N, C-alpha and C positions, 0 to 999 in steps of 0.2 A: 101039408100046404104051404108050400113056401112061399116069404113073398121073395115078389124082383124087387132088387132095389134098381131105382130110376137112373137110366144112365145118362149125366150130365157131360153137358156139351163145356169144354174151355171156352170156346170161343165165345158162345151165349153168354158165358159166367162173364167176361172181360166187359163185353157191351152194355151189359147189366152194371157192374162195376161204374163202368165210368159216366153214365146216365144218372146212377145213385150219388157219384160223384162230384158231377156238375150243379148236381139239386143240395146236396151240401155248400157246396162252393157259394154259391147265389145267398142259400138262408144265411152259412153265418157273415157273409158280407152286407145284406140288410139287417140282421141282428148288431152288428157290431157299428153300424152307420147310427141307429139308434143306439145304443148303449153311447156311442161318442158324445151324439146330440144331450144325452140324459145323464153322463155327468159332465159336461162342461162348466154348466157350474157351481157344483162341487168341489171341481178343482181352480175355478176361476177361485170358488169362496178358501180354502185349502191355501192358495197361492197367497192372498191376502193376510188370512191371519198367519203365514210364517212371516210376510215380511212385519208385519207389526210385532211378532217375539224379535224377530231380531231385533228390529227398532228401539225395544224394550230392552233386550239385552242389552244392547251397544255401551249405555253406559257404566255398567253394570265389567265387564269385561276392559274395558279403558280402567277405570279403574285396578279392575285385578294386574293389568299389566304394568299401570305405571308402580301400582304395591311390591310390585316382582322386579321389576328395575330398579327403582331407587329404594327403596329398603332391604328384600330379601339377599340380591346376588349381593350388594356390599357387604353382608355382613356375615355371609356364603365364602365370602373372596376372605373379610378378615377372619373368623375363623379356623378357613385352611393354612392361611401366617401362619397364624400363634399355633395351632397343633404340630407346623410345621418346623418353629423354632424351640420350640416345648420338648419336641421328638428328637430333637439335637442333643440335647443338654447331655453328661455325663453322668448318667445316674441309671442305678437297677431296671430292667425292662419294668418294675411293676409299675415304680417312682415315676420312670416318662410316661407309662398308658396310662397314670391319677394324673399327670401333668397338662397330659394332650387334651385328658377328657375334661379341662374344669378349663383350661383355655379357649378349649372349643364350646365350653357353654356358658360363659363367661360373654366370650364374644357373637354370639347366639343371640342371649338377651340380651345385649347393650344394643341401645335405639341407634342406628349410622344418622348425622349430623344435617339434617334439612338446612339447606342453601334459603338462603331470604328473599324474596322477592324484590329489594328493595322498591314499594310500587311511588313515594314520594319521590326519590331521585328520577323513576321512572316520569312521574308526573312531570315533575320540574322539564328534564328534557326534552321533552315531548311539546311543552308552553314554547320551552324556549326558542326547540326548531321551527314552532307554530307562527309566531311571532317575526323570526328572522326571516322567513319565508313572504309575512303580510309586509312587514318592514321593504325587501325589498321588491314587492309586486309594488308595494305604493311608490319606491320611487323608481320604478319604471313608468310607473301610467304617466309619472309627473312630467319626465321625458320626455314620455309621449307625443303629448299635447302639447300645440303651437303655442310661441311665446307673442306673437301679433295675433293681433282679430283680423282674418284677410280676407274682412267682409267690411272691415271698416274704414271711413273713409279719410281718404291723402288729405288732412287739411291744410297741414304745411304747402302742398304746392300751391298753395293761393298767395303766401307768404313770399317766393321764390321772383315771384315780375317787380320787375322795381316801380312800375304805375299801378296805381291805386285805380281801380274803373269806379268811377261819377258819373253816377248817373244825365247822359247830356241835357236832359229839363229838370230846375232846378225849382222848386216855383217863387215866385219874386216876394213874395211877402217872409216866405223863412231867410230870406236872404237881404233884407232890409230885419228882421228881425234880428238876425245875428251881430250886424253892426251894431244896433244900437244896441246891442248888449253889451257890445265889447265896448262901444264911448262909455256906459255905467257903470262896466267893471275899472276903468280906469282912472286910477290914484289921478286927485286933482293937484295942481302944485300951488 
């Protein structure tokens, strides 16, 4: 007895493959969403740690950059210049090679001159500038103030008139008292 192979319908296979593909896509989307939700805290934590490490490494990188810029590159330039000068001498090839090596080693091991920061001079300069600015500000403030008090009474306005205002009613006792004082004050002949 021979077994019969079942007949395969290609259209049926395409339809079944399409259904399976759709089911797989839906499941993959669902699991991808869950995976993204679960990975979010870990990604956030990893980003924070990377930022922290970058901040901790920044001073070391700045120091290394400054050292290369201010120390190593000038030494290398000096070594190249001295080696070039030693290579141009009129000596044998082995003697020039030894001179180049010695000049390079000496230039690379000799520290370069470090410029002083002149902190005291900077302090004095900043102090003089700030004192000058304060003085100019004070002068401008003093000049902007009014010279006269705009609310003061004009006391001299009364003196401009030729008449002195006297009360119309003078008590007679005062007038008699003044005459009496005048008579007493006169010298007797």
